[in-house]
C-alpha positions in Angstrom: 58.7 72.5 -34.8 61.3 75.3 -34.8 63.4 73.3 -37.3 60.7 73.5 -40.0 61.6 76.4 -42.3 59.0 79.1 -42.6 57.3 79.5 -45.9 58.0 83.0 -47.3 54.3 83.7 -48.0 54.6 87.4 -47.4 57.6 87.6 -49.8 55.7 85.7 -52.5 52.7 88.0 -52.1 55.0 91.1 -52.3 56.6 89.9 -55.5 53.2 89.1 -57.0 51.9 92.6 -56.2 55.1 94.2 -57.6 54.6 92.2 -60.8 51.0 93.4 -61.1 52.0 97.0 -60.4 54.1 96.9 -63.5 50.8 96.8 -65.6 50.4 100.5 -64.8 48.5 101.3 -68.0 45.8 98.8 -67.3 45.2 100.0 -63.8 45.2 103.6 -64.9 42.5 102.7 -67.5 40.4 101.0 -64.8 40.8 104.0 -62.5 39.7 106.4 -65.3 36.7 104.2 -66.1 35.5 103.8 -62.6 36.3 107.4 -61.9 34.0 108.3 -64.8 31.1 106.3 -63.3 31.7 108.0 -59.9 31.8 111.5 -61.4 28.6 110.7 -63.4 26.6 109.7 -60.4 28.0 112.6 -58.3 27.2 115.1 -61.1 23.6 114.0 -61.1 23.3 114.2 -57.3 25.0 117.6 -57.3 22.7 119.3 -59.9 19.5 118.1 -58.2 18.2 120.5 -55.6 17.9 118.8 -52.2 14.1 119.2 -52.1 13.8 117.6 -55.5 16.1 114.7 -54.6 13.9 114.1 -51.5 10.7 114.2 -53.6 12.2 111.7 -56.1 13.1 109.2 -53.2 9.7 109.6 -51.6 7.9 109.3 -55.0 9.9 106.2 -55.9 9.1 104.6 -52.5 5.4 105.4 -52.9 5.2 104.0 -56.4 7.0 100.8 -55.5 4.8 100.3 -52.5 1.6 101.6 -54.1 -0.2 98.3 -53.4 0.7 98.1 -49.7 0.9 101.9 -49.1 3.6 101.8 -46.3 2.9 105.3 -44.9 5.2 104.6 -42.0 8.1 104.0 -44.4 7.4 107.3 -46.2 7.2 109.2 -42.9 10.5 107.6 -41.8 12.2 108.5 -45.1 11.0 112.1 -44.9 12.2 112.5 -41.3 15.5 110.7 -42.0 16.3 112.8 -45.1 15.4 116.0 -43.3 17.7 114.9 -40.5 20.6 114.4 -42.9 19.9 117.8 -44.4 19.6 119.4 -41.0 22.9 118.0 -39.8 24.8 119.3 -42.9 25.5 115.7 -44.1 23.8 116.0 -47.5 26.9 116.3 -49.6 28.5 113.5 -47.6 25.4 111.3 -48.0 25.4 111.7 -51.8 29.1 110.8 -51.9 28.4 107.7 -49.8 25.4 106.9 -52.1 27.7 107.3 -55.1 30.2 104.8 -53.7 27.5 102.3 -52.9 25.7 102.6 -56.2 29.0 102.4 -58.2 30.1 99.3 -56.2 26.7 97.6 -56.5 26.6 98.3 -60.3 30.0 96.8 -60.9 29.2 93.9 -58.6 26.0 93.3 -60.5 27.7 93.5 -63.9 30.5 91.0 -62.9 28.6 88.9 -60.4 25.5 87.9 -62.5 27.5 86.4 -65.4 29.7 84.6 -62.9 26.6 83.2 -61.2 25.1 82.1 -64.5 28.4 80.4 -65.4 28.4 78.6 -62.0 24.9 77.4 -62.6 25.8 76.1 -66.1 29.1 74.5 -65.3 29.7 72.2 -62.3 33.5 72.4 -62.9 33.5 76.2 -62.6 31.2 76.0 -59.6 33.6 73.7 -57.8 36.5 76.1 -58.6 34.7 79.3 -57.8 33.1 78.3 -54.5 36.4 78.4 -52.5 37.3 81.7 -54.1 34.0 83.2 -53.0 34.5 81.7 -49.5 38.0 83.4 -49.5 36.5 86.7 -50.6 33.8 86.7 -47.9 36.0 85.5 -45.0 39.1 87.7 -45.6 39.0 90.7 -43.3 37.8 93.7 -45.2 40.8 95.8 -44.1 43.1 93.5 -46.1 41.5 94.6 -49.3 42.7 98.1 -48.7 46.3 97.1 -49.2 46.2 96.0 -52.9 43.5 98.6 -53.7 46.0 101.4 -52.6 48.9 99.7 -54.3 47.1 99.4 -57.7 44.8 102.4 -57.7 46.3 105.0 -55.2 44.0 106.7 -52.7 40.5 108.2 -53.1 37.1 107.0 -54.1 38.2 104.5 -56.8 40.2 102.2 -54.5 37.3 102.4 -52.0 35.0 101.2 -54.8 37.4 98.4 -55.8 37.6 97.1 -52.2 33.9 97.4 -51.8 33.3 95.4 -55.0 35.6 92.6 -53.9 33.9 92.4 -50.4 30.3 92.8 -51.7 30.2 90.7 -54.9 30.0 87.1 -53.5 26.3 87.3 -52.5 25.3 88.4 -56.1 27.3 85.5 -57.5 25.9 82.9 -55.1 22.3 84.0 -55.3 22.3 84.1 -59.1 23.7 80.6 -59.1 21.1 79.5 -56.6 18.2 81.1 -58.3 19.0 79.5 -61.7 19.5 76.1 -60.1 16.1 76.4 -58.3 14.2 76.8 -61.6 12.0 73.7 -61.9 13.3 71.1 -64.4 9.9 70.7 -66.0 9.9 74.3 -67.1 13.4 74.1 -68.7 12.4 70.8 -70.3 9.3 72.5 -71.7 11.4 75.3 -73.1 13.7 72.6 -74.7 10.7 70.8 -76.2 9.6 74.0 -77.9 13.1 74.3 -79.5 14.4 77.2 -77.4 18.1 78.0 -77.7 20.3 78.2 -74.7 20.1 82.0 -74.7 16.3 82.0 -75.1 15.9 79.6 -72.2 18.2 81.7 -70.0 16.6 85.1 -70.7 13.0 84.1 -71.1 12.7 81.2 -68.5 15.5 80.9 -66.0 16.4 84.6 -65.3 12.8 85.8 -65.0 12.0 83.0 -62.5 15.3 83.6 -60.6 14.7 87.4 -60.3 13.5 87.2 -56.7 16.6 85.3 -55.5 18.9 87.4 -57.7 17.5 90.6 -56.3 18.0 89.3 -52.8 21.7 88.9 -53.7 21.8 92.4 -55.1 20.3 93.7 -51.8 22.9 91.9 -49.8 25.7 93.3 -52.0 24.4 96.8 -51.6 24.3 96.5 -47.8 27.8 95.0 -47.7 29.0 97.9 -49.9 27.5 100.3 -47.4 29.2 98.6 -44.6 32.5 99.3 -46.3 32.1 103.1 -46.3 33.9 103.7 -43.0 36.7 101.3 -43.9 37.1 102.8 -47.3 37.4 106.3 -45.7 40.8 105.1 -44.4 42.1 105.3 -47.9 40.6 108.6 -48.9 37.0 107.7 -49.9 34.8 110.6 -49.1 31.3 110.5 -47.5 29.7 109.8 -44.2 32.3 107.1 -43.5 34.9 109.9 -43.5 32.9 111.8 -40.8 32.8 108.7 -38.6 36.5 107.9 -39.2 37.6 111.5 -38.2 35.2 111.4 -35.2 36.9 108.3 -33.9 40.3 109.9 -34.3 39.2 113.0 -32.3 37.3 110.9 -29.8 34.2 112.8 -30.8 31.3 110.6 -29.7 28.6 113.0 -30.6 29.9 113.7 -34.1 30.5 110.0 -34.8 27.0 109.0 -33.6 25.4 111.7 -35.7 27.2 110.6 -38.9 26.6 106.9 -38.0 22.9 107.6 -37.6 22.9 109.1 -41.1 24.5 105.9 -42.5 21.8 103.8 -40.8 19.0 106.0 -42.3 20.6 105.6 -45.8 21.0 101.9 -45.3 17.3 101.4 -44.3 16.1 103.5 -47.3 18.2 101.5 -49.8 17.2 98.2 -48.2 13.5 99.0 -48.4 13.6 100.3 -51.9 15.5 97.2 -53.2 13.1 94.9 -51.4 10.2 96.8 -53.0 11.7 96.4 -56.4 12.1 92.7 -55.7 8.4 92.3 -54.8 7.4 94.1 -57.9 9.7 92.0 -60.1 8.5 88.6 -59.0 6.8 87.0 -62.0 3.2 86.0 -61.5 2.5 82.3 -61.9 
């Protein structure tokens, strides 16, 4: 076995990365574009008074759950947000929320068309499935290396790494949702002379909304799970607090910030689930 020459995989990867780095203008454009989205979200969060931000979250939760009236969820959100405020994590929470929303938005914009393409093309589905498997099974830390090489340090490479890690569920669930649309409904649309676009937007996507939103929910949770890892390359937020607490062996500080991440995750999860319930088309 020792006589078999070792494949220079690392050398090939290094050369490929060096070649990509030569497209500096493209990566600068992507950095500026994503940076603009991040700054836009953060600007909105910064100008809102804390009490008004809390009222918006609680009001949105009440409106989305107005039929079921989950008072326990409203009480939990109020206590959780007051805890984040009390611990001095509000600015860090909004930075984390900015990273999660930006990552989820980009994953949605890219993932849904890819999922539609997979549902429409068996060839593309066969090609794309192993790529999605690769993206989901590759350790998240590995994504930090090219993110730093191409985009430097800060929030933007954190967003890029989060998008790569979190996008596969959106692609898979969009593909699954469209494929699960009953054939008799698509055939009925064809019999009425619907074009491909009309059939997609008026039949398949509305019926696949429940499955699609489940994928969006998963992508959002995966983006949130990346906040601590992204803090290693300069992404600000609650993950940064946890990362520094680990370096200082500060168990109390790390747990306090980690609890804030859990509260934010539960709030985002419940809100997206409520949106999903309200978006399911009635039969």
